[in-house]
Backbone as a chain_set.jsonl record, in Angstrom:
{"seq": "MASFADVDDLRRAADADHASQLEWVWTTLGQFPEEIRETAVLVLAQQLSHGEVASILGVKESTISWRMHELRKNLKQRADEER", "coords": {"N": [[0.844, -1.171, 0.0], [0.568, 2.223, -0.838], [2.124, 4.963, 0.714], [1.205, 8.16, 2.139], [3.287, 9.937, 1.621], [4.504, 8.747, -0.613], [2.475, 8.998, -2.535], [2.243, 11.775, -2.566], [4.792, 12.449, -3.55], [4.582, 11.4, -6.151], [2.545, 13.048, -7.13], [3.798, 15.547, -7.065], [5.853, 15.126, -8.924], [4.339, 14.73, -11.227], [3.123, 17.242, -11.4], [5.396, 18.85, -11.834], [6.246, 17.861, -14.304], [4.04, 18.541, -15.863], [4.157, 21.352, -15.661], [6.559, 21.8, -16.979], [5.893, 20.935, -19.553], [3.892, 22.817, -20.201], [5.431, 25.155, -20.189], [7.1, 24.626, -22.369], [5.169, 24.599, -24.434], [4.199, 27.292, -24.395], [6.576, 28.69, -24.926], [7.253, 27.681, -27.439], [4.969, 28.431, -28.814], [5.398, 31.126, -29.078], [6.895, 31.3, -31.358], [5.259, 31.206, -33.505], [3.199, 32.762, -36.081], [1.528, 35.903, -35.39], [-1.33, 35.811, -35.67], [-1.92, 33.121, -35.275], [-0.964, 32.731, -32.669], [-2.612, 34.532, -31.241], [-5.142, 33.427, -31.719], [-4.772, 30.924, -30.5], [-4.423, 31.636, -27.79], [-6.927, 32.704, -27.17], [-8.61, 30.482, -27.623], [-7.422, 28.332, -26.15], [-6.378, 29.351, -23.65], [-8.324, 31.178, -22.792], [-10.503, 29.665, -23.14], [-12.538, 29.874, -25.069], [-15.071, 29.274, -27.53], [-14.698, 28.146, -30.95], [-16.41, 29.561, -32.572], [-16.955, 31.853, -31.007], [-14.394, 32.994, -30.885], [-13.96, 33.493, -33.589], [-15.867, 35.482, -34.026], [-14.865, 37.522, -32.368], [-12.384, 38.047, -33.585], [-13.145, 38.678, -36.12], [-13.258, 36.903, -38.285], [-13.976, 33.938, -40.274], [-15.485, 31.048, -38.742], [-14.423, 28.667, -39.649], [-11.857, 29.45, -40.286], [-10.696, 29.799, -37.786], [-10.802, 27.173, -36.871], [-9.072, 25.987, -38.747], [-6.662, 27.342, -38.131], [-6.205, 26.373, -35.517], [-5.927, 23.675, -36.063], [-3.581, 23.73, -37.636], [-1.817, 24.715, -35.706], [-1.819, 22.623, -33.767], [-0.84, 20.518, -35.357], [1.719, 21.485, -36.058], [2.879, 21.828, -33.501], [2.951, 19.171, -32.641], [4.676, 18.089, -34.559], [7.043, 19.522, -33.992], [7.508, 18.669, -31.382], [7.934, 15.951, -31.822], [10.303, 16.112, -33.297], [12.067, 16.985, -31.369], [12.448, 14.83, -29.749]], "CA": [[0.0, 0.0, 0.0], [1.355, 3.442, -0.944], [1.971, 5.905, 1.817], [0.889, 9.535, 1.726], [4.512, 10.52, 1.07], [4.671, 8.207, -1.963], [1.454, 9.626, -3.383], [2.622, 13.18, -2.692], [5.941, 12.493, -4.457], [4.062, 11.188, -7.503], [1.792, 14.247, -7.518], [4.779, 16.605, -7.333], [6.526, 14.791, -10.185], [3.369, 14.995, -12.296], [2.987, 18.7, -11.489], [6.622, 19.376, -12.442], [6.205, 17.472, -15.712], [3.002, 19.365, -16.488], [4.688, 22.713, -15.751], [7.577, 21.772, -18.028], [5.176, 20.842, -20.825], [3.261, 24.112, -20.451], [6.49, 26.103, -20.533], [7.506, 24.32, -23.744], [4.103, 25.036, -25.343], [4.18, 28.755, -24.47], [7.806, 29.116, -25.597], [7.119, 27.312, -28.851], [3.886, 29.257, -29.372], [5.98, 32.418, -29.417], [7.545, 31.203, -32.664], [4.22, 31.178, -34.528], [2.694, 34.085, -36.467], [0.644, 36.54, -34.408], [-2.724, 35.37, -35.765], [-2.004, 31.793, -34.664], [-0.806, 32.937, -31.214], [-3.819, 35.19, -30.749], [-6.197, 32.421, -31.765], [-4.477, 29.909, -29.482], [-4.678, 32.185, -26.454], [-8.378, 32.82, -26.981], [-9.224, 29.153, -27.572], [-6.857, 27.48, -25.113], [-6.266, 29.991, -22.334], [-9.6, 31.795, -22.414], [-11.489, 28.597, -23.311], [-13.649, 30.323, -25.901], [-15.37, 28.386, -28.656], [-14.2, 28.626, -32.24], [-17.37, 30.582, -33.022], [-16.728, 33.079, -30.232], [-13.123, 33.567, -31.317], [-14.178, 34.013, -34.933], [-16.595, 36.742, -33.877], [-13.944, 38.502, -31.785], [-11.319, 38.376, -34.538], [-13.723, 39.107, -37.393], [-12.967, 35.938, -39.344], [-14.9, 32.81, -40.283], [-15.226, 29.991, -37.774], [-13.553, 27.69, -40.301], [-10.496, 29.981, -40.195], [-10.226, 29.484, -36.434], [-10.574, 25.722, -36.853], [-7.855, 25.739, -39.533], [-5.515, 27.814, -37.354], [-5.968, 25.453, -34.412], [-5.412, 22.445, -36.674], [-2.184, 23.994, -37.995], [-1.058, 24.82, -34.466], [-1.637, 21.278, -33.198], [0.021, 19.761, -36.264], [3.088, 21.989, -35.933], [3.378, 21.513, -32.166], [3.259, 17.737, -32.63], [5.874, 17.898, -35.381], [8.197, 20.047, -33.261], [7.74, 17.787, -30.243], [8.536, 14.718, -32.359], [11.681, 16.43, -33.702], [12.889, 17.177, -30.176], [12.625, 13.558, -29.036]], "C": [[0.897, 1.244, 0.0], [1.075, 4.359, 0.243], [1.604, 7.275, 1.259], [2.105, 10.177, 1.069], [4.756, 10.029, -0.359], [3.711, 8.878, -2.942], [1.804, 11.093, -3.61], [3.813, 13.345, -3.627], [5.497, 12.318, -5.907], [3.325, 12.421, -8.011], [2.754, 15.372, -7.874], [5.509, 16.366, -8.655], [5.61, 15.086, -11.366], [3.191, 16.498, -12.49], [4.201, 19.324, -12.171], [6.657, 19.064, -13.932], [5.203, 18.33, -16.465], [3.505, 20.797, -16.674], [5.73, 22.808, -16.861], [6.931, 21.729, -19.414], [4.515, 22.171, -21.181], [4.286, 25.159, -20.848], [6.942, 25.89, -21.977], [6.463, 24.838, -24.731], [4.123, 26.553, -25.493], [5.424, 29.292, -25.17], [7.708, 28.855, -27.091], [6.049, 28.153, -29.527], [4.408, 30.624, -29.792], [6.649, 32.448, -30.777], [6.541, 31.208, -33.821], [3.812, 32.602, -34.901], [1.654, 34.596, -35.458], [-0.788, 36.019, -34.468], [-2.929, 33.977, -35.162], [-1.904, 31.917, -33.144], [-2.074, 33.519, -30.607], [-4.991, 34.211, -30.687], [-5.997, 31.392, -30.657], [-4.789, 30.411, -28.079], [-6.178, 32.259, -26.198], [-9.046, 31.451, -26.832], [-8.734, 28.37, -26.358], [-6.86, 28.132, -23.731], [-7.597, 30.585, -21.869], [-10.768, 30.82, -22.542], [-12.753, 29.067, -24.039], [-13.863, 29.334, -27.038], [-14.799, 28.981, -29.935], [-15.117, 29.72, -32.781], [-17.174, 31.908, -32.302], [-15.446, 33.774, -30.673], [-13.256, 34.173, -32.711], [-14.874, 35.369, -34.88], [-15.679, 37.843, -33.351], [-12.923, 38.98, -32.812], [-11.839, 38.814, -35.903], [-13.366, 38.212, -38.56], [-14.01, 34.824, -39.288], [-14.492, 31.773, -39.233], [-14.292, 28.94, -38.363], [-12.089, 28.149, -40.278], [-9.888, 29.658, -38.831], [-9.915, 27.99, -36.337], [-9.301, 25.37, -37.607], [-6.617, 26.16, -38.748], [-5.184, 26.852, -36.213], [-5.432, 24.117, -34.919], [-3.925, 22.614, -37.009], [-1.306, 24.074, -36.748], [-0.778, 23.44, -33.887], [-0.671, 20.441, -34.045], [1.478, 20.19, -36.101], [3.673, 21.719, -34.556], [3.767, 20.042, -32.078], [4.551, 17.471, -33.401], [7.124, 18.368, -34.631], [8.531, 19.162, -32.057], [8.405, 16.494, -30.695], [9.994, 14.947, -32.749], [12.608, 16.55, -32.498], [13.128, 15.891, -29.399], [13.888, 12.885, -29.437]], "O": [[1.87, 1.309, 0.751], [-0.06, 4.498, 0.698], [1.685, 7.511, 0.054], [1.97, 10.882, 0.069], [5.168, 10.807, -1.219], [4.101, 9.274, -4.041], [1.674, 11.597, -4.726], [3.844, 14.286, -4.42], [5.989, 13.016, -6.794], [3.459, 12.798, -9.175], [2.553, 16.073, -8.865], [5.751, 17.305, -9.414], [6.048, 15.626, -12.382], [3.116, 16.973, -13.623], [4.054, 20.226, -12.995], [7.052, 19.909, -14.735], [5.478, 18.793, -17.572], [3.3, 21.39, -17.733], [5.77, 23.794, -17.597], [7.378, 22.413, -20.335], [4.571, 22.604, -22.332], [4.037, 25.964, -21.745], [7.145, 26.852, -22.719], [6.812, 25.443, -25.745], [4.069, 27.055, -26.616], [5.332, 30.254, -25.932], [8.043, 29.715, -27.905], [6.203, 28.545, -30.684], [3.914, 31.212, -30.754], [6.94, 33.526, -31.295], [6.938, 31.215, -34.986], [4.046, 33.54, -34.139], [0.996, 33.815, -34.771], [-1.405, 35.806, -33.425], [-3.989, 33.688, -34.605], [-2.669, 31.285, -32.416], [-2.551, 33.046, -29.575], [-5.738, 34.184, -29.708], [-6.945, 31.031, -29.959], [-5.359, 29.679, -27.27], [-6.64, 31.908, -25.113], [-9.944, 31.284, -26.007], [-9.54, 27.806, -25.617], [-7.297, 27.522, -22.755], [-7.946, 30.499, -20.692], [-11.882, 31.112, -22.106], [-13.873, 28.709, -23.675], [-12.934, 28.641, -27.453], [-14.462, 30.164, -29.993], [-14.651, 30.691, -33.377], [-17.222, 32.968, -32.926], [-15.414, 34.996, -30.819], [-12.72, 35.249, -32.977], [-14.508, 36.292, -35.608], [-15.719, 38.971, -33.841], [-12.632, 40.173, -32.898], [-11.067, 39.268, -36.748], [-13.189, 38.68, -39.685], [-14.826, 34.774, -38.369], [-13.318, 31.641, -38.887], [-13.46, 28.382, -37.649], [-11.183, 27.317, -40.253], [-8.718, 29.291, -38.733], [-8.887, 27.597, -35.786], [-8.526, 24.533, -37.146], [-5.632, 25.423, -38.701], [-4.015, 26.552, -35.971], [-4.581, 23.501, -34.277], [-3.112, 21.742, -36.701], [-0.187, 23.561, -36.735], [0.364, 23.121, -33.554], [0.199, 19.75, -33.516], [2.368, 19.345, -36.015], [4.859, 21.408, -34.451], [4.802, 19.707, -31.502], [5.412, 16.718, -32.945], [8.146, 17.682, -34.638], [9.703, 18.936, -31.754], [9.324, 15.997, -30.042], [10.832, 14.066, -32.552], [13.798, 16.252, -32.595], [13.941, 15.876, -28.474], [14.197, 11.803, -28.937]]}, "num_chains": 1, "name": "protein.A"}
């Protein structure tokens, strides 16, 4: 049976890993064009829908979906290259 200390150590390790992943995402996001960064912040950080973001930015909802697709594709590619 795991002790509280064991569980706490696992939680801290998971938190540190998560923080490292978030730092990588934000650093890498800075390398994208402004429209992709702006879209990502509104969708991911502000948790707005693609429709809401489209309205805010004055573009079609399909444009927001495309930008998010490109972001995910490029982040995955960069992560794979760094492995």
